N, C-alpha and C positions, 0 to 999 in steps of 0.2 A: 084739478091738479094737472091733467093732460094739457089743458090750455096753457097753464103756467110754464110747463116744460117746453112747449112750442115757442112761446115768447122768448124764453131764455136762450133757446137754440138760435133763433133768428137774431137776437142781440149779439151772440158770439160770432155768428157767421157774417153779419152785415159788413164789418170792416174789410173782409176779404173780397166782398162783391161791391165795394163802394164805387161810385161814379165820380169821375173828375168833373169839376165845375165847367159849365158851358162857357165857350169863348165868344164874346160879342164881336162880330165882324166889323172891319173898318174899310175905308176906301183903299184901293190898291196903292196909292202913294203913301198913305199912312202905314199900311202893312209892310211896305218895303223899308220904310224908315225904322219901324219897330224891329224888323229882322236884322237890320244893320246894327242897331243898338244892342241886340242880344249877342251878335257875333263879336262885338267890339270889346266884350269883357275878357276875352281870351288873348294870350300873347301871340304876336305875329312874328314870323321869322325863325331864326335859330338862336336859342338861348341856353344858358346854364344857370339854374337856380339852386341856391343853398338855403335850407330852412332849418331852424331849430324847432323840433316837433315835441309837443307834449301829448303823450298817448294815454288816454283814460279808458282802460278795459272795463268790462261789466262788473268786476269784483271790487270796484271802488278805489283801486290803487292808481298810481300814475307813474309814468316813465318818461324820461327826457332822452330824445334821440336826435340824430342829425341826418337830414335827407338831402341828397343831391339828385337833381333831375336835369338831364340834357335833352333838349327836344328840338324838333323841326316841325313847325305848323304846316308847311307846304308838303313835306314828305309824310306827315302824319305818323311819325315814329319818335320814340324816346328811349333813353337808357336811364335807369335809376338805381341808386344805392342808398341803403339805410344802415346806419352804424351807431354804435354807442358813442358817448362823448369822449371815451378813451380811444376810439378808432377801430373797435372790433366790428367788422362787417357782418351784419345780421341777415341782410337781404340784398340781392342783386338780380335785376331782371331787365329785359328789353322788350319793346313792342314795335312791330313793323307791319301790323295787320294780323299778326299772330303773337301770342304771348310765349316768351322764352324765359324760364326761371333758371338763373345761373347758380344762385346760392340762397338757401333759406334755412336758418337755424331755428330750432324749437323755441317758442311755439309756432313760429311762422311756417313750419313745414307741415302743419296739419292740412288735410285735404280742403282745397278751396280757399284757404287763407291767403296764400301768396298771390293767387290769381285775383282775388278780391282787392288786394292792395294795388295791383296794376290797374284794375278797373277804376279804383278811387283816383289814381293819378290822371287817367284819361278824363274822368269827370271834371276834375279841377282845372286842367290845362287845355283841353281840346274842345272846340265847338262841335256839336253833333252835325251829321250830314243834313243839309237843308231840304232835301227832297221830302215833299209831303208836309212841310211845316205849316201849322196854323198860327196865325197872328191876330191879335186884337186886344180886347180888354176883359179882365175878370169881372165877376159880378160886383166886386168892390171898386172897380174903375182903374185897376192897375194894368199897365202894359204887360203883355205876356207872349212868349213864343212856345209852342208845344210841338215837339218833334217825335214822330214814330220811330221806334228802335227795331232792329232786326229780330229781337227775341219776342216782340209783341208788346213790350213795355213802352213807356213814354218818358221823355225828358222835358222838363219845363224850365224856362229861363224867364225870370222877372227882372228886366234890366234896371228898374228903379231909377233913382236920381242921386247925384253926388256920390257915385260909387256904392250905393246901397243895393246891390243886386242880390239875387238868390237863384240857386240851381236846385232842382228837385228831380230825383230819379225814381220812377215807379215801376213796379213789376207788372206783368200782363194783367193781373187781377186788380190793378190800381193801388196796391199796397205800397206805401212810401218806403223805399229802400235806403235812400241817402238824401241828405240836404247839405248844401255848401253855401256859406255866406261870409262876407267880411265882418269882422267884429266892429261894432259901432264906435265911431269917433276916430277911426284910423284913417290917415290920408293915403292916397293912391300914389305910390312912387313909380320908379322906372318900370317900363313895359306894361303899365296898367295893372300890375300885380299888387294887391293890397298888402300893407305891412303885416297884417295877421288875418288868417282865414280859418274858419271853423268848419269841420266836416262832422256830421252826425249820422250814425247808423243806428236807427231805433231797433227795439226788440230785446228779448231776453239775452241774446248773445251780442247785443249792440255795443258800440264803443264810440268814443269821441276823439277827434284830433284837433289840436290847435297848432297851426303852422305859422311861425314867425319868420318873415323873410330876412335873411342875413345878407345875401348877395345876389345880384342879378347881372349876369355878364352877357352882352350880345356877342355872338360868334359869327364871323364872316363865313358865308357858305363857300364850300370848296368849289372852285371853278370846274366846269364840265370840260372834258377833253374834246 
């Protein structure tokens, strides 16, 4: 009986202590090429994106929202607004190295929820810092970039082919926190942003977002004095 309890305990704890798959190294030229492919999935320059968002919370319901993101890849900053289809603003925030929440209506005002939404936007639209990146192949032979994050976690990008990329965000204990991928069969339009993107947050309090691109507007950068 004691042995059975130990086995059950190890089974429960093992996902929290999981190891990420080893990356098979490649030659420097190939590593450089893979790193460029990983960075290429993100928009470059100054853009304003409008998305129709289907939000699927853990209770099995669904909501349709409108999201606007204005970003600068060079400045690594963005402003975002989320509203109902009737125009009621539920959420407004900006990021410029620090998160600033301007408006969050319940249930988005719960501790950590608004900040989590800002982090989701960063994950979808911004390439991670390249310092310390590992590039190569997974055991299945897929190209991969793995980036260390300031909190001790990891971000993985699998550039794929024909726009079939995937982003994975891991906690310091290697637990999967988020995954982002284009929905199969969709073409890649303006700015390299897929027509539809799906974000998944696994777990008991997890949720799913399906973002359909409505508009992508390039914005001329303001001239410096």
